[in-house]
C-alpha positions in Angstrom: 7.2 20.1 1.2 9.9 19.4 3.7 7.4 18.0 6.1 6.0 15.7 3.5 9.4 14.3 2.8 10.2 13.8 6.5 6.9 12.0 7.0 7.2 9.8 3.9 10.8 8.9 4.9 9.7 8.0 8.5 6.8 5.9 7.2 9.0 4.1 4.7 11.6 3.4 7.4 9.1 1.9 9.8 6.9 0.0 7.4 9.5 -1.1 4.9 12.2 -2.6 7.0 10.5 -5.9 7.7 11.3 -5.7 11.4 8.0 -4.3 12.7 5.6 -6.5 14.6 2.1 -7.0 16.0 -0.6 -4.6 14.7 2.0 -2.6 12.7 3.0 -5.8 10.9 -0.6 -6.1 9.7 -0.2 -2.7 8.0 3.1 -3.7 6.5 1.7 -7.0 5.3 -1.0 -5.1 3.4 1.4 -3.0 1.5 1.9 -3.9 -2.2 5.0 -5.9 -2.9 5.8 -3.9 -6.0 8.4 -1.3 -5.1 6.8 1.5 -7.0 3.3 0.7 -5.7 4.6 0.6 -2.2 6.3 3.9 -2.5 3.1 5.4 -3.9 1.0 4.1 -1.0 3.4 5.4 1.5 3.6 8.8 -0.3 -0.2 9.0 -0.3 -0.3 8.3 3.4 2.3 11.0 4.0 0.2 13.4 2.0 -2.8 12.6 4.0 -1.0 13.1 7.3 0.5 16.4 6.2 -2.9 17.6 5.0 -4.3 16.8 8.4 -1.5 18.7 10.1 -2.1 21.7 7.8 -5.8 21.8 8.4 -5.3 21.7 12.2 -2.6 24.4 12.3 -3.3 28.1 12.4 0.3 29.2 12.8 3.7 28.1 11.5 4.8 27.1 15.1 1.6 25.0 15.5 2.3 23.3 12.1 5.9 22.6 13.1 4.8 21.2 16.5 2.2 18.9 14.9 4.7 17.7 12.3 7.1 16.8 15.0 4.4 15.0 17.0 3.4 12.9 13.9 7.0 12.1 13.3 7.4 11.0 16.9 4.2 8.9 16.6 5.6 7.1 13.5 8.8 6.4 15.4 6.9 5.1 18.4 4.9 2.8 16.1 8.1 1.3 14.9 9.5 1.0 18.4 6.5 -0.6 20.1 5.0 -2.2 17.0 1.4 -1.4 17.9 -1.0 1.5 18.1 -1.8 2.6 21.7 -4.2 5.3 22.9 -2.0 8.1 21.6 -4.0 10.3 19.3 -1.1 11.0 16.9 -0.4 7.3 16.6 -4.0 6.6 15.9 -4.0 9.3 13.2 -0.9 7.9 11.5 -2.3 4.3 11.6 -5.7 5.4 10.3 -4.1 7.4 7.4 -2.1 4.3 6.3 -5.2 2.1 6.6 -7.3 4.6 4.6 -4.8 4.7 1.8 -4.5 0.9 1.8 -8.3 0.5 1.7 -8.4 2.8 -1.3 -5.5 0.9 -3.0 -7.2 -2.5 -2.7 -10.5 -1.2 -4.1 
């Protein structure tokens, strides 16, 4: 549960501040403008990311390492404003896109 909260908070901080740019801005622009809906979308993306981390981890230390890598990837997305070839950044971006695709359908 702690990991979910950290991931959700990181996503919210990066995608909700209005200061992101380039490819990341496209994700932010697709978020609902309603505060509750936006929080729901970001929470669902955080759940998807945490689920992925859980399924790929056989040990607690592996889980913790993957959570930290996803958190760093979210921060890097905010810092550079676009998705590069980093697998963790692509996973985070894809999770947000998948949730947004489900939201708009």
